[in-house]
Structure formats: structure tokens, C-alpha cells
BAFI-108770 format. One record per residue (C-alpha): residue in three letters; x, y, z. Coordinates in steps of 0.001 Angstrom, whole numbers, padded with zeros to 6 digits, always signed. Layout:
<tiros>
ALAXYZ;...
</tiros>
This chain:
<tiros>
MET+234178+174191+124707;LEU+232371+172507+127602;LEU+229030+170814+126929;ASP+226380+170442+129609;THR+225529+167165+127920;ALA+222317+166267+129738;SER+220945+169756+129151;LEU+221611+169318+125438;TYR+220273+165786+125020;PHE+217099+166678+126931;ARG+216694+169610+124545;ALA+217361+167328+121579;TYR+214871+164745+122868;PHE+212056+167280+123055;GLY+213098+169088+119879;VAL+213470+166119+117509;PRO+210373+163977+116724;GLU+210243+160569+118403;SER+209514+159145+114965;VAL+213290+159287+114388;ARG+214068+155654+115117;ALA+216700+152951+114747;PRO+216133+150029+112336;ASP+214638+147986+115222;GLY+212128+150750+115992;THR+213908+152179+119067;PRO+213682+155997+119289;VAL+217057+157677+118706;ASN+215849+161280+118515;ALA+218040+162398+121445;VAL+221098+160632+120020;ARG+220779+162081+116545;GLY+219709+165475+117855;LEU+222774+165711+120104;LEU+225081+164726+117231;ASP+223505+167453+115108;PHE+223997+169940+117959;ILE+227695+169063+118260;THR+228112+169336+114489;ARG+226655+172847+114474;LEU+228701+173930+117506;VAL+231982+172685+116019;GLN+231131+174176+112631;ASP+230235+177593+114054;HIS+232828+177951+116820;ARG+235768+175708+115889;PRO+236937+174868+119427;ASP+240392+173375+119895;ASP+239170+171283+122824;LEU+235749+169813+123525;VAL+234470+168014+126621;ALA+231061+166389+127033;CYS+230482+166901+130762;MET+228186+164340+132392;ASP+226104+163967+135558;ALA+227816+161100+137401;ASP+225515+162080+140274;TRP+222635+164384+139355;ARG+221599+164913+143026;PRO+224724+164701+145191;HIS+224087+163634+148772;TRP+226340+166407+150096;ARG+223992+168972+148574;VAL+220848+167155+149783;GLU+222242+167049+153344;LEU+222391+170841+153308;ILE+219016+171431+151591;PRO+216832+168262+151631;SER+214426+169694+149041;TYR+217232+169934+146463;LYS+215841+168355+143264;ALA+213566+166193+145447;HIS+210630+166582+143059;ARG+212638+164930+140280;VAL+213354+161706+142182;ALA+211741+158676+140557;GLU+213304+156171+142979;GLU+215445+156750+146043;ALA+218693+154831+146397;PRO+218750+152275+149250;GLU+219862+153828+152539;GLY+223521+153306+153275;THR+224556+152982+149606;VAL+226615+155411+147551;SER+224385+155011+144499;PRO+222591+158176+143371;ASP+218802+158443+143408;THR+217140+157616+140105;GLU+216047+160723+138227;GLU+212620+160930+136642;VAL+213375+160769+132907;PRO+211037+160056+129964;ASP+210828+156302+129303;THR+212139+156618+125752;LEU+215051+158903+126696;SER+216723+156720+129346;PRO+217752+153941+126886;GLN+219318+156525+124588;VAL+221811+157817+127157;PRO+224123+154740+127024;VAL+224038+154957+123216;ILE+225091+158609+123390;GLU+227975+157648+125686;GLN+229111+154803+123406;VAL+229021+157008+120310;LEU+230973+159838+121988;ASP+233590+157335+123178;ALA+233949+155766+119730;LEU+234300+159216+118191;GLY+237006+160111+120683;ILE+235161+163104+122127;ALA+236212+163468+125769;ARG+233364+162484+128102;VAL+233821+163252+131792;GLY+231595+162568+134784;VAL+232902+162270+138340;ALA+230901+161013+141332;PRO+229597+162496+143574;TYR+229381+165586+141371;GLU+227040+167037+138799;ALA+228033+168061+135283;ASP+227923+171693+136502;ASP+230762+170931+138905;VAL+232822+169230+136203;ILE+232262+172275+133984;GLY+233224+174649+136796;THR+236455+172772+137473;PHE+237468+172558+133806;ALA+236668+176258+133345;GLY+238736+177191+136390;ARG+241749+175280+135114;ALA+241554+176329+131458;ALA+244546+178202+130081;GLY+242516+180011+127417;PRO+238984+181187+126632;VAL+236071+178874+127483;ASP+232617+178576+125955;VAL+230081+176674+128062;ILE+227041+175371+126170;THR+224095+174954+128533;GLY+220421+175632+128998;ASP+220976+175928+132759;ARG+221092+179484+134083;ASP+222925+178325+137228;LEU+226120+178321+135187;TYR+225893+182075+134626;GLN+227967+182248+137810;LEU+231028+181162+135795;VAL+230971+184192+133484;ASP+234318+185978+133672;ASP+235324+188441+130937;ALA+238907+188686+132179;ARG+239404+184955+131659;GLY+237252+184736+128530;ILE+234633+182468+130120;ARG+231171+182942+128663;ILE+227930+180966+128603;LEU+226304+180204+125251;TYR+222642+179588+126057;PRO+220584+177884+123298;LEU+217564+179920+122247;LYS+216610+177872+119193;GLY+218572+174679+118792;VAL+222227+175659+118989;GLY+222187+177764+115854;THR+220912+180737+117838;LEU+222816+181177+121077;GLN+222515+183886+123691;VAL+226079+184998+124389;THR+226184+185589+128125;ASP+229066+187802+129213;GLU+229420+190288+132071;ALA+227740+193110+130156;TRP+224710+190921+129434;LEU+224508+189756+133065;ARG+224648+193304+134400;GLU+222014+194465+131920;LYS+219691+191554+132736;TYR+220274+190991+136460;GLY+222498+193815+137698;VAL+225193+191370+138866;ASP+228443+189828+137655;GLY+229174+186083+137521;PRO+229937+185529+141231;GLY+227028+187794+142145;TYR+224677+185471+140289;VAL+225123+182876+143059;ASP+223763+185330+145643;LEU+220916+186365+143342;ALA+219951+182762+142612;LEU+219885+181602+146227;LEU+217900+184635+147395;ARG+215386+184259+144557;GLY+215193+180489+144819;ASP+214607+178059+141975;PRO+211590+175713+142012;SER+213115+173626+139204;ASP+215988+172722+141551;GLY+213955+172611+144755;LEU+215663+175710+146178;PRO+213164+177564+148369;GLY+214856+180963+148326;VAL+213951+183653+150847;PRO+210149+184096+151011;GLY+209050+187382+149502;ILE+212435+188034+147844;GLY+211969+187671+144111;GLU+214481+188298+141365;LYS+214012+192085+141173;THR+214125+192552+144936;ALA+217217+190343+145193;ALA+218944+192438+142523;LYS+218050+195673+144353;LEU+219347+194317+147659;LEU+222613+193228+146070;ASP+222987+196619+144421;ALA+222404+198339+147775;PHE+224510+196098+150022;GLY+227076+194569+147663;ASP+226747+190865+148313;LEU+225004+188298+150482;ALA+227264+189007+153454;GLY+226460+192694+153132;ILE+222744+191993+153044;MET+222882+189799+156152;ALA+224982+192439+157935;ALA+222232+194943+157098;VAL+219702+192656+158824;ASP+221642+193186+162058;ASP+222016+196922+161509;PRO+218904+198790+162674;ARG+220034+201834+160656;SER+220089+199954+157329;LYS+217436+200721+154764;LEU+215800+197297+154701;THR+212021+197322+154934;PRO+210592+195692+158087;SER+209259+192750+156047;GLN+212598+192222+154269;ARG+214463+192310+157583;LYS+212028+189827+159119;ARG+212122+187388+156192;LEU+215890+187472+155873;ASP+216280+187012+159631;GLU+213958+184003+159566;SER+215921+182529+156643;ARG+219341+182578+158316;ALA+219632+178788+158412;TYR+218911+178535+154688;VAL+221187+181457+153782;ALA+224041+179871+155736;VAL+224074+176653+153668;ALA+222630+177721+150305;PRO+225887+179151+148860;LYS+227570+175743+149022;VAL+224593+174157+147272;VAL+224204+176786+144545;ARG+227891+177453+143861;VAL+229436+174967+141425;ALA+232429+173064+142747;ASP+235813+174017+141341;ASP+237823+171193+142904;VAL+236445+168073+141209;PRO+239196+165407+140853;LEU+239172+165319+137059;PRO+240566+162264+135277;ASP+243504+162600+132916;VAL+241772+162783+129536;ASP+242677+164026+126078;VAL+240284+166920+125533;ALA+241529+167840+122039;LEU+238771+167822+119442;PRO+239302+164619+117409;HIS+239678+164789+113642;GLU+239300+161030+113133;PRO+237225+158514+115138;ARG+239062+156834+117993;ASP+237390+153492+117250;PRO+236132+153409+113633;ALA+234972+149769+113768;THR+232826+150282+116870;LEU+231477+153528+115455;GLU+230467+151762+112258;GLU+228650+149081+114261;LEU+226837+151687+116347;ALA+225880+153670+113240;ALA+224366+150577+111617;ARG+222597+149309+114743;TRP+221063+152643+115685;GLY+220564+154122+112227;LEU+222631+157224+112909;GLY+222969+157944+109192;GLY+223241+161576+108177;SER+223677+162896+111728;LEU+226887+160956+112257;HIS+228130+161538+108705;ARG+227715+165304+109064;LEU+229627+165331+112356;LEU+232480+163243+110941;THR+232717+165582+107962;VAL+232950+168672+110197;LEU+235544+167006+112463;GLN+237729+166210+109448;ASP+237733+169797+108166;
</tiros>
């Protein structure tokens, strides 16, 4: 089981009241909400291995070089020119301080936590999924990861609809029913359609339904672009014109949209722990941050 951790703690932050606080008054709604999410996921799915995948770099420079608008609207502060530090992401004031607490608690529990610069959590997930020997469940609220769906290898996306108790099981049948594509085809669909939440412009005038129809007619992105150069193809004049004008974008977008599968992963023990790795530290964190029932419930499920 691979967790898109930021996706889940953002969801927890907005789903759990900010009145959930530590003894000193600091909000810990994201911390406790994420622990409750993990408890439910372990309880319902019983994974052998679990990895909390992290954004070591939420806006990698190598993606921005290809498409400068990539996630640009989320930048709160740009990193100084010439440094390797990532830009600072715009995050709610009361969420940012909770992220280090989440990391400390996961480490004390012994739950594998992996982030590798200059990559996003999506890339870490893609690399782990590609190397997995058995079935993989990816827990994420990010549709971009639909591209990893692969029935033959048992890779599916579990997309939270309400908390993590109700999950949309995304497999190839669901993808074809919803979008008319398989996992790899979702990359082509996504880049043609664009995604304002990621700053991907897409091809003007090519929405989701049109993109799906084009992919059905011409097979893949390469087939569509070949049709642009074929005067006999059944593209409309406006589609041909817009695709032709978007050649520069179409040439680089696949590398931006496709998750990396070659991240240099560290050597970590991904087995789901049954006992805390560092009980003393965990006890201190529980007392300082008032983790109470959320942590107790998770420990109980891990011990089962």
C-alpha cells in the first residue's frame, strides 16, 4: 500500500475540525486525521507493506523548465535563484507546523516514509509500484495517478470519496467506462485536456470528452499528432489548427505529466510494523501533541 501522504493530510486537515488541538493549543487536526485514515486503511485492507510517500520537492525544477506554468499558482515564495531548494508551497498557516509532527510520528511508529529530491510523491509512488513484486494499492485523491492502473500487475488506485472508509476502486474497467482509456492512455488524456489545478494549459478547445474521442479514433497522442499532418484524417479544421499550434506544448507535456519510474529509492524496510520502532519517542510525541485515541487506535490495529 502506497500513501500519497500530502493528499491525505490535506484531506484530513479540511475534514477534521481545527478545534482538535494539542495541550498547548496547537491545532493537530491533520495529524490525528491522518492517523485515523491509516488506521482505517490497515483495518480494511491489511497490507503487508506500507509506505508513506512524501513530496521532497512538490514543484521539481525539471518539470518547471519544460512547462513554466506548472503549479505556478501555488507558489507562496520562490527559492533564491541558483539554489537547489524547492519553492515554498502555499499551505494553510495552521497546517504547515503539523507536517513535521506527522513525519516524527510516522518515524517513531516505524512506518516507512520516503521522499526523494528532486521528485514529487507521485514519482516515488510510480517507482515503488513499478518495482513491486505483488499487487499494489495506491491511496490518493490525485487523479494524475490513474496512469498507474494496471490490472495485469494488480495495481489499482483507491480514491477517497468520503474519508477513507468509502474508496473508489479504480481499475482498468472503471477507467475505460469513465474516460475510454487505460492507465497509460490517461497520460495522453490528461495532457490534452489540461489541468488548471496543476497549471497545465492543455490544448485550447480540447476538453475531456473531445480528448477521449480523439484517442479512441487515433489510438494515442502520437497517432493524433500524425493525423494533424495527414490531410485525409478526420480531424475538424479547428482541431487540426489547435493541435498544430500546440506542438511545442505537446512535445514536452508527456514528460511533465507522466510520473517518473526511476527515482533512486533509499533502502528502507517497508513492512507494516506491528510494534513501534521507538516507543519512548512515540510516548513523548503522544503526550506533547495530545494524540490520544487516534494513536491508540492505530497501535491496536497494527498489533492485530
